[in-house]
C-alpha positions in Angstrom: 36.5 48.9 53.2 32.8 46.3 53.8 30.8 47.3 56.9 31.0 45.9 59.7 28.0 47.5 61.9 25.6 45.4 63.1 22.0 46.2 61.1 19.3 47.6 63.4 16.9 45.6 62.0 18.8 42.5 63.4 16.4 40.3 65.2 19.0 38.8 68.1 18.2 34.8 68.4 15.5 33.9 70.9 17.0 33.0 74.5 15.9 30.1 77.1 15.7 30.6 81.0 19.6 29.0 80.5 20.5 31.6 78.6 20.6 29.2 75.4 18.8 28.7 72.2 15.2 28.3 72.5 14.1 25.6 72.2 10.7 24.6 70.2 7.5 24.3 73.0 5.1 23.0 70.2 4.4 22.0 66.6 1.1 19.5 67.1 -1.1 22.5 67.9 0.9 24.8 66.2 2.2 27.6 69.6 3.9 31.0 69.9 3.2 34.6 68.9 4.8 33.5 65.1 2.7 30.4 65.3 6.5 29.2 64.5 6.4 26.9 67.5 8.6 28.8 70.1 7.8 31.2 72.9 9.6 34.0 71.4 8.2 37.5 71.5 8.3 41.2 70.4 7.0 44.8 70.1 3.6 43.5 68.5 3.4 40.3 71.5 1.0 42.6 73.9 0.2 39.5 76.4 4.0 37.9 76.2 3.7 34.5 74.8 6.9 33.3 76.8 5.9 30.2 79.1 5.9 26.5 77.7 3.8 24.8 79.7 1.8 21.5 79.2 -1.5 21.8 79.7 -3.8 20.4 82.9 -7.4 20.4 83.2 -7.3 22.4 86.1 -5.3 25.1 84.4 -7.6 24.9 81.5 -10.9 25.8 84.3 -8.4 28.8 85.5 -7.9 30.2 82.2 -11.8 29.9 81.0 -12.8 31.3 84.6 -10.5 34.1 83.9 -12.2 35.0 80.6 -9.4 33.0 78.5 -11.4 29.9 76.8 -8.4 27.9 75.1 -10.5 24.7 74.7 -12.8 25.8 72.5 -11.2 26.3 68.6 -11.5 29.7 66.9 -10.6 27.9 63.1 -10.2 32.7 62.4 -7.3 32.5 64.1 -5.7 29.4 63.3 -6.2 28.0 67.3 -7.5 24.7 67.2 -8.2 24.7 71.2 -6.4 22.7 73.9 -7.2 19.7 76.3 -4.4 18.9 79.3 -1.1 17.5 77.8 -1.0 20.0 75.0 2.3 22.1 75.0 1.5 25.8 74.6 2.8 29.3 74.4 1.4 30.6 77.5 1.6 34.9 78.9 4.0 34.8 81.3 1.4 37.0 83.4 -1.2 34.0 82.9 1.2 31.8 84.3 2.3 33.6 87.4 -1.0 34.9 88.3 -2.2 30.8 88.0 0.7 29.8 90.2 -0.3 32.6 92.7 -3.3 30.9 92.2 -2.2 27.2 93.3 -2.6 26.0 89.8 0.5 26.4 87.8 1.1 24.3 84.7 4.4 22.2 84.2 7.2 24.6 82.1 9.0 23.3 79.6 12.2 25.3 81.4 13.4 24.5 77.9 11.7 26.2 75.4 10.3 29.0 77.5 12.0 32.6 76.7 14.7 34.0 79.2 12.4 37.2 80.0 10.0 35.0 82.1 12.6 35.5 84.5 11.5 39.2 84.8 9.0 38.1 86.6 9.3 34.7 88.6 12.9 33.3 89.6 14.6 30.2 88.1 14.2 28.7 91.6 10.5 28.4 90.8 10.5 27.8 87.3 12.8 24.4 88.3 10.2 23.7 90.6 7.5 23.1 88.0 9.5 21.9 85.1 8.1 19.3 82.8 9.7 15.9 82.7 8.3 13.4 80.0 
C-alpha cells in the first residue's frame, strides 16, 4: 500500500493577505529573503521580510535614520540599492514602525504575505494599497 501521509518536509505554498497564492513582488530588483522575487519566509528569516512595499524617498530616509541604509548597493549581499518606485520585501516590523511614524510606503497586497496580518489589520493594509 502506498504511503499517503504528507511529508514533514513539504513546504506549504505561501499565501498573500487574501489567502491566495502569493504573487511575486519584484524581479528587478530581485527581492525576497530567498531572492526569488517573493515575500516568503521560513524560520531562518529573522527579519520576516513579508511586506511587498513600493519605496518612497520619505521611507528610504526613514529607514536610513533607523540604521538600515537601503539605498547603497551591497554586492556581497546581492543587493543593488533601492530607489523610489522600486518594489521590495520589507521586514514586517519596519513597515509597522514606519506606519506608526506616518511614513509607511504603499503595499502590493497580492504580494504581501498573510503573516503580516498578525501585526496589522487588513483594513490598515488596504488603506496603503498600491495601485498602478
